[in-house]
C-alpha positions as CSV (number, residue, x, y, z in Angstrom):
1,M,9.0,12.9,-28.5
2,S,6.2,11.5,-26.3
3,N,3.4,14.1,-26.3
4,I,3.0,17.7,-27.5
5,I,0.8,19.9,-25.3
6,L,-0.5,23.1,-26.9
7,I,-1.2,26.1,-24.7
8,G,-2.4,29.6,-25.5
9,M,-5.3,31.9,-25.6
10,P,-8.7,30.9,-26.9
11,A,-8.7,31.2,-30.8
12,S,-5.0,30.9,-31.0
13,G,-5.3,27.8,-33.1
14,K,-4.5,25.1,-30.6
15,S,-7.2,22.7,-31.8
16,T,-6.7,23.3,-35.5
17,V,-2.9,23.2,-35.3
18,G,-3.2,20.2,-33.0
19,V,-5.2,18.1,-35.5
20,I,-2.8,18.8,-38.3
21,L,0.3,18.1,-36.1
22,A,-1.3,14.8,-35.0
23,K,-1.9,13.8,-38.6
24,L,1.6,14.6,-39.7
25,L,3.2,12.8,-36.8
26,G,0.9,9.8,-36.7
27,F,-0.1,10.8,-33.2
28,D,-3.5,10.7,-31.5
29,F,-5.3,14.0,-30.8
30,I,-6.9,15.0,-27.5
31,D,-8.8,18.2,-26.9
32,T,-9.2,18.8,-23.2
33,D,-12.2,21.1,-23.8
34,L,-13.9,18.1,-25.4
35,L,-12.9,15.9,-22.4
36,I,-14.5,18.4,-20.1
37,Q,-17.7,18.5,-22.1
38,K,-17.9,14.7,-22.2
39,R,-17.2,14.3,-18.5
40,E,-19.7,17.1,-17.5
41,K,-22.3,16.3,-20.3
42,K,-22.6,20.1,-21.0
43,R,-21.0,22.6,-23.3
44,L,-18.2,24.8,-21.7
45,S,-20.5,27.8,-21.6
46,E,-23.2,25.8,-19.9
47,I,-20.7,24.7,-17.2
48,I,-19.6,28.2,-16.6
49,A,-23.2,29.4,-16.4
50,S,-24.3,26.6,-14.0
51,R,-21.2,26.1,-11.8
52,G,-19.5,29.5,-12.2
53,I,-15.9,30.1,-13.1
54,D,-14.4,28.3,-10.2
55,G,-16.6,25.3,-10.8
56,F,-15.5,25.3,-14.4
57,L,-11.8,25.6,-13.4
58,D,-12.3,22.6,-11.1
59,A,-13.8,20.6,-14.0
60,E,-11.0,21.6,-16.3
61,E,-8.4,20.6,-13.7
62,A,-10.1,17.2,-13.1
63,A,-10.2,16.5,-16.9
64,C,-6.6,17.4,-17.4
65,L,-5.5,15.3,-14.4
66,S,-7.3,12.3,-16.0
67,V,-5.2,12.5,-19.2
68,K,-2.9,9.6,-19.7
69,A,-1.3,9.7,-23.1
70,D,1.6,8.6,-25.3
71,Q,2.3,9.9,-28.7
72,C,-0.5,12.4,-28.6
73,V,-1.0,16.1,-29.4
74,I,-3.0,17.6,-26.6
75,A,-4.8,20.9,-27.1
76,T,-5.6,22.4,-23.8
77,G,-8.2,25.0,-22.9
78,G,-6.8,28.6,-22.5
79,S,-7.4,28.6,-18.8
80,V,-5.4,25.5,-18.0
81,V,-2.5,27.7,-16.8
82,Y,-4.6,28.7,-13.8
83,S,-4.1,25.2,-12.4
84,E,-0.7,24.3,-11.1
85,A,-1.8,20.7,-10.6
86,A,-3.0,20.3,-14.2
87,V,0.1,22.0,-15.6
88,S,2.4,19.9,-13.4
89,H,0.6,16.7,-14.5
90,L,0.7,17.6,-18.2
91,K,4.3,18.6,-18.0
92,T,5.2,15.0,-17.0
93,L,3.6,13.9,-20.3
94,G,5.4,16.0,-22.8
95,T,6.6,19.3,-24.3
96,F,4.5,22.5,-23.8
97,V,4.2,24.6,-27.0
98,Y,2.8,28.0,-26.6
99,L,0.9,29.3,-29.7
100,E,1.5,33.0,-29.2
101,V,-0.9,35.4,-30.8
102,D,-0.9,39.1,-30.7
103,Y,-3.9,40.9,-29.1
104,G,-5.2,42.4,-32.3
105,T,-5.3,39.0,-34.0
106,L,-7.0,37.5,-31.0
107,Q,-9.6,40.3,-30.9
108,S,-10.4,39.8,-34.6
109,R,-10.8,36.0,-34.1
110,L,-12.7,35.8,-30.9
111,N,-16.2,37.0,-31.6
112,D,-18.4,34.9,-29.4
113,I,-16.7,34.9,-26.0
114,E,-19.8,33.7,-24.0
115,G,-20.8,31.0,-26.5
116,R,-17.2,29.7,-26.7
117,G,-17.0,29.2,-22.9
118,V,-14.1,31.6,-22.2
119,V,-13.2,32.0,-18.6
120,L,-13.7,35.8,-18.2
121,R,-14.4,37.1,-14.7
122,P,-17.3,39.7,-14.3
123,G,-16.1,43.1,-15.4
124,Q,-12.9,41.7,-16.9
125,T,-12.1,42.8,-20.5
126,L,-10.6,40.5,-23.2
127,E,-7.5,42.7,-23.1
128,Q,-7.1,42.3,-19.3
129,L,-7.5,38.5,-19.7
130,Y,-4.8,38.6,-22.4
131,Q,-2.4,40.6,-20.2
132,E,-3.1,38.2,-17.2
133,R,-2.5,35.0,-19.1
134,V,0.4,35.8,-21.4
135,P,3.0,35.7,-18.6
136,L,1.6,32.3,-17.5
137,Y,1.9,30.9,-21.0
138,R,5.4,32.1,-21.3
139,R,6.4,30.7,-17.9
140,Y,5.2,27.2,-18.7
141,A,6.2,27.0,-22.4
142,D,9.1,24.8,-23.5
143,L,8.7,26.3,-27.0
144,T,7.0,29.4,-28.2
145,V,5.7,29.7,-31.7
146,R,4.3,32.9,-33.0
147,E,0.9,32.2,-34.6
148,G,-1.0,34.6,-36.7
149,H,-0.4,36.3,-40.0
150,D,1.9,33.6,-41.6
151,G,-0.9,31.1,-42.1
152,L,-1.6,27.7,-40.7
153,E,1.0,25.7,-42.6
154,R,3.8,28.0,-41.5
155,T,2.6,27.7,-37.9
156,V,2.6,23.9,-38.1
157,R,6.0,23.9,-39.7
158,A,7.4,26.3,-37.1
159,V,6.1,23.9,-34.3
160,L,7.7,20.9,-36.0
161,N,11.0,22.7,-36.6
162,G,11.1,24.0,-33.0
163,L,10.4,20.5,-31.6
164,L,13.2,19.0,-33.8
165,T,15.6,21.7,-32.7
166,E,14.7,21.2,-29.1
167,N,15.3,17.4,-29.1
């Protein structure tokens, strides 16, 4: 197992699950949202405000294309699936695990969309964003793990079990 790349909606648990997986496996952890912020020297919401959504997506793609990793858990931003170049590059690095969360759970977790830096086009609702992205996550996933009501430990265990079964 070289790298594990976590994909899914904002607030689906990618960063939290990713840190725990990295600890359990003895892997490093990379959060592409933090890479973007470091490269741009701004918070995600500030990048969206100053460069617009397309500018943010360009920054996200560049950050993802810069990733070179071995034995890492990589938590991606929720909008990474909009970039075929970023997805193709990350696919060469490892296994894509989609942390699937139902809309109701997502809605209850995602309180500060603007402050969090979620790529939401003007007039687009969270539900529309969810409906738009879910097919993309499913398309790119090598493994899908239902995240939500079972708790963090069960989610981590399900990812590990799924990866062991897959290999």
